[in-house]
C-alpha positions as CSV (number, residue, x, y, z in Angstrom):
1,M,-3.6,5.1,-7.0
2,S,-4.1,2.0,-4.9
3,K,-1.3,-0.3,-4.0
4,T,-1.3,-3.7,-5.7
5,S,0.0,-6.9,-4.1
6,K,3.2,-6.5,-6.1
7,G,3.7,-2.9,-4.9
8,I,3.2,-4.0,-1.3
9,K,5.7,-6.8,-1.7
10,R,8.1,-4.3,-3.1
11,D,7.5,-1.9,-0.2
12,I,8.0,-4.6,2.4
13,L,11.2,-5.9,0.8
14,G,12.4,-2.4,0.3
15,K,11.9,-1.7,4.0
16,F,14.1,-4.6,4.9
17,R,16.7,-3.4,2.5
18,S,16.7,0.1,4.1
19,L,17.1,-1.0,7.7
20,S,20.3,0.7,8.8
21,D,20.7,-1.4,12.0
22,G,21.2,-4.6,10.1
23,S,18.0,-6.0,11.6
24,D,16.1,-8.8,9.9
25,V,12.9,-8.1,11.7
26,L,10.5,-5.3,10.8
27,S,9.5,-2.9,13.5
28,P,5.9,-3.8,14.5
29,R,5.3,-0.1,14.8
30,W,6.3,0.5,11.1
31,L,4.4,-2.5,9.8
32,L,1.1,-1.9,11.7
33,K,1.0,1.8,12.5
34,D,3.0,3.5,9.7
35,Y,2.1,1.1,6.9
36,W,-1.1,-1.0,7.5
37,Q,-3.2,1.8,9.0
38,R,-2.6,4.0,5.9
39,L,-4.0,1.3,3.5
40,T,-7.5,1.3,2.1
41,V,-9.8,-1.7,2.6
42,Y,-8.9,-2.9,-0.9
43,E,-5.2,-2.4,-0.2
44,K,-5.5,-4.3,3.1
45,D,-6.7,-7.3,1.1
46,N,-3.7,-6.9,-1.2
47,F,-1.5,-6.6,1.8
48,N,-2.7,-10.0,3.2
49,R,-2.2,-11.6,-0.2
50,A,1.3,-10.1,-0.6
51,V,2.4,-11.3,2.8
52,S,1.0,-14.7,2.2
53,E,2.9,-14.9,-1.1
54,L,6.2,-13.7,0.5
55,I,5.8,-16.4,3.2
56,H,4.9,-19.1,0.6
57,K,8.0,-18.2,-1.4
58,G,10.1,-18.5,1.8
59,L,11.3,-14.9,1.8
60,V,9.7,-13.8,5.1
61,E,8.2,-15.5,8.1
62,I,5.8,-14.3,10.8
63,V,7.3,-13.4,14.2
64,T,4.7,-13.9,16.9
65,G,4.7,-11.7,20.0
66,R,2.6,-9.0,21.5
67,I,2.4,-7.4,18.1
68,P,3.1,-9.9,15.2
69,T,5.6,-8.7,12.6
70,L,7.7,-10.1,9.8
71,K,11.3,-11.5,9.7
72,L,13.4,-11.7,6.6
73,T,14.6,-15.3,6.0
74,D,18.1,-16.2,4.6
75,K,16.5,-16.8,1.2
76,G,14.9,-13.3,1.4
77,S,18.2,-11.8,2.4
78,D,19.9,-13.4,-0.5
79,L,17.3,-12.0,-2.9
80,I,17.5,-8.4,-1.8
81,F,21.2,-8.0,-0.9
């Protein structure tokens, strides 16, 4: 079964919730290599939509760098914790 935008948002927020080191930034390795590369073409479209929705709602923001990743905002933290 393919992942919907809602399922992908749940996965991303769940990953933030599970971080044991208290970090508010996802590992670029997890985001791109462990998650993104395992998605189908259709799911990658859903991923882009899901991330855009999370950003629009103010729950995450993009962290630029050598490999871009996501950072949980205070609003996102309040939602999941």
